[in-house]
C-alpha positions as CSV (number, residue, x, y, z in Angstrom):
1,M,27.0,-30.9,-36.7
2,T,28.7,-28.9,-34.1
3,T,28.9,-30.3,-30.6
4,Q,28.1,-28.2,-27.6
5,K,29.1,-28.7,-24.0
6,A,26.3,-29.6,-21.7
7,V,25.7,-26.3,-19.9
8,P,23.0,-26.1,-17.2
9,A,20.0,-24.0,-18.2
10,A,20.7,-21.7,-15.3
11,Q,24.0,-20.6,-16.7
12,Q,22.7,-20.1,-20.3
13,T,19.9,-17.7,-19.3
14,G,21.9,-15.9,-16.5
15,R,19.3,-16.9,-13.9
16,K,20.1,-18.2,-10.5
17,A,19.6,-21.9,-9.7
18,W,16.4,-22.5,-7.8
19,V,17.0,-23.2,-4.1
20,K,14.3,-24.9,-2.1
21,K,13.3,-23.0,1.0
22,T,12.3,-24.5,4.3
23,P,8.7,-23.8,5.6
24,V,10.3,-21.6,8.2
25,E,12.1,-19.5,5.6
26,V,8.9,-19.2,3.6
27,V,6.9,-17.9,6.6
28,L,9.7,-15.5,7.6
29,E,9.7,-14.1,4.0
30,Q,5.9,-13.7,4.1
31,I,6.2,-11.8,7.4
32,G,8.8,-9.5,6.0
33,K,6.7,-8.8,2.9
34,Q,3.7,-8.1,5.1
35,E,5.7,-5.7,7.3
36,E,6.8,-3.8,4.3
37,K,3.3,-3.6,2.9
38,V,2.0,-2.3,6.2
39,A,4.7,0.3,6.5
40,G,3.8,1.6,3.0
41,M,0.1,1.7,3.9
42,R,0.9,3.6,7.1
43,E,2.8,6.2,5.1
44,E,-0.1,6.5,2.6
45,L,-2.5,6.9,5.6
46,A,-0.4,9.6,7.1
47,N,-0.4,11.5,3.8
48,E,-4.1,11.2,3.4
49,E,-4.7,12.4,7.0
50,R,-2.5,15.5,6.3
51,E,-4.6,16.2,3.2
52,L,-7.8,15.7,5.2
53,A,-6.6,18.2,7.8
54,K,-5.8,20.8,5.2
55,L,-9.3,20.4,3.7
56,Q,-10.9,20.6,7.1
57,Q,-9.0,23.9,7.7
58,A,-10.2,25.2,4.4
59,R,-13.8,24.3,5.3
60,K,-13.5,26.2,8.6
61,V,-12.2,29.3,6.8
62,L,-15.1,29.0,4.3
63,E,-17.7,28.6,7.0
64,A,-16.4,31.5,9.0
């Protein structure tokens, strides 16, 4: 049999070693994710509002 050196699993798969986070770090990470989510939703809302304004203008033209 061939002998292999004991290599940690993290190095074999190319993955980073797991680092335990403090509760504060977890909450701060959640806040950051939520801020990103809200920013994306605001952009989507702005796009939808522009589309609605266009459709309302079209309705005014059709009703005139």
